[in-house]
C-alpha positions, 0 to 999 in steps of 0.5 A: 404923768410927770413932766420935767421942764425948764422955765420958758424952754421948749418943754413949755409946749408939753406943759401947755398940752398937759393943761389942755388935756384937763387931766391931772399931771405933775410938773417938776421944773429943773435948772440947767445945773440940775439937768446935768446931775446923775439923777436926771441923766438917768431919766434923760441921758442927753440932759435935755428937757422935756422928759415925761415919766408915765408909770414905768415908761420914760419918754424923751424928745419933744415931738414924741412926748406931744404925740404921746400926750395926745394919744393918751387923751384922745378925747382932748382932740389935740391929736386931730379927729382920728383920720390919717389926714388930720394927724398928718397935718398936725405933724406937718406943723409940729415938725415945722416948729420942732425941726425948722424953727427951733434949730434955727434959734441955736446960733442965737442961743450961743451954739456958734460961740465956739468960733471964737471970732465975734464978727463970725459969730454975729454973722451966724446970728444975723443969718439965723434972724433972717432965716427965722423971719422967713419961717415966721412969714410962712406961718403968718401966711398960713394962719390967714383966716385960721385960728390954729395951725391945723383944722382945730387946736392941736399939739402943734400950736403950743410949740409954735407959740413957745418959739414966738416967745423966744423971738423978742428975747433974741432980736427976731423981728415979728413986726407986721406979722398980724396973723401971728400976733392974733395967734399969740394973743389967742394963746395968751388969753387961754386959761391953760396957757396962763396956768402953765406960764404962772407955774414956770414964772413966765407970766407977765 
């Protein structure tokens, strides 16, 4: 498997997941400029990361890639215990990270700059921060008494962790969310997470 990723982007979740499988893989880090080049657009026409190439099979879309990695390495347990309930619970929290939290960051990443009105742009950013705070409060409450989002470590955990790394960079307040803080510390103490961060130049 070969993963195409940008340092610190949502593709870091896939990078961590590949580390957790314990199996060989490749990762190619690309820049924003490289993601728009014809060579990469043949792999992912949207010019986005992640993209995964496994032999003659190319896959895009983060949640699809994470599920594929889990299915290709069932012994890792990252896709649950094999029951429908276990997988559904994992995908519930994967969707929470991918479809609720991630898009809520878009105004903070410049998606509303087209408005051309600084006051209006700031309003969208303030609304995004408020929404994200509420979403993280839900995650924090869920993690009370838990080590992981689902019953065991899964493909959902790296995605939530990656979004938490963005929070401090764009002014999203995570103060007082102690269960999330413990979760982040657990992730950052993990050797596989540390290896992925080091390769991407994100280790501190």
